[in-house]
C-alpha positions in Angstrom: 24.2 43.1 29.5 21.3 45.1 28.2 22.4 44.6 24.6 22.3 40.8 24.9 18.9 41.1 26.6 17.6 43.2 23.8 19.0 40.8 21.2 17.3 37.9 22.9 14.0 39.8 23.0 14.4 40.6 19.3 15.1 36.9 18.5 12.1 35.8 20.6 9.9 38.4 18.7 11.1 37.0 15.4 10.5 33.4 16.5 7.0 34.3 17.7 6.2 36.0 14.4 7.4 32.8 12.5 5.4 30.6 14.8 2.2 32.7 14.2 2.7 32.6 10.4 3.2 28.8 10.5 0.1 28.4 12.7 -1.9 30.4 10.2 -0.6 28.3 7.3 -1.4 25.1 9.2 -5.0 26.3 9.9 -5.4 27.0 6.1 -4.1 23.6 5.2 -6.3 21.8 7.8 -9.3 23.7 6.5 -8.5 22.7 2.9 -7.9 19.1 3.7 -11.1 18.8 5.7 -13.1 20.3 2.9 -11.6 17.7 0.5 -12.0 14.8 2.9 -15.4 15.9 3.9 -16.8 15.1 0.4 -18.4 11.6 0.6 -17.5 10.7 -3.0 -13.8 11.0 -2.4 -13.8 9.1 0.9 -15.7 6.3 -0.7 -13.3 6.1 -3.6 -10.3 6.2 -1.3 -11.7 3.4 0.8 -12.9 1.2 -2.1 -10.1 1.6 -4.5 -7.5 -0.6 -2.7 -10.2 -3.3 -2.2 -11.0 -3.2 -5.8 -7.4 -3.4 -6.9 -6.7 -6.3 -4.5 -9.7 -8.3 -5.7 -8.8 -7.7 -9.3 -5.3 -9.0 -8.8 -6.6 -12.0 -6.8 -9.0 -12.9 -9.6 -6.3 -12.7 -12.2 -4.0 -14.9 -10.1 -6.5 -17.6 -9.3 -6.8 -19.2 -12.7 -3.0 -19.3 -13.0 -2.8 -21.3 -9.8 -5.5 -23.7 -11.0 -3.5 -24.2 -14.3 -0.3 -24.8 -12.4 -2.1 -27.4 -10.1 -3.5 -29.1 -13.1 -0.2 -29.2 -14.9 1.5 -30.6 -11.8 -1.2 -33.2 -11.3 -0.9 -34.3 -14.9 2.9 -34.4 -14.7 2.8 -36.5 -11.5 0.3 -38.9 -13.0 2.3 -39.4 -16.2 5.5 -39.9 -14.3 3.8 -42.5 -12.1 2.5 -44.4 -15.1 5.9 -44.3 -16.8 7.5 -45.5 -13.6 5.0 -48.3 -13.3 5.5 -49.4 -16.9 9.3 -49.3 -16.5 9.0 -51.4 -13.4 6.9 -54.0 -15.2 9.4 -54.1 -18.0 12.3 -54.7 -15.7 10.5 -57.5 -13.9 9.7 -59.4 -17.0 
C-alpha cells in the first residue's frame, strides 16, 4: 500500500514539474507575442492588409462585370433586331 502511494506521489511530482515548465514556456510565449503585437506598425498592417487586398480584387472585377453587361446588352439588342427583321420578312 505504501509503495503504490509513493508511486502516486512520484507521478504527481513529475506532473507538477511538467506543469510548471509548460507555464513558464507559456509566459515566455505570451510576453513575446505581446511585444510583437504591441508595435503599432504591425497591428496597422495586419488590420489594413485584408481590406487592401479585398478592395484591389473588387476593383479588378468591376470592369469585367461592366464588359459582360455591355456584351449581353449588345447581344440582346442584335438578337431583337434580327428577330424583328425576320418577323417582317415572314409577314411579307
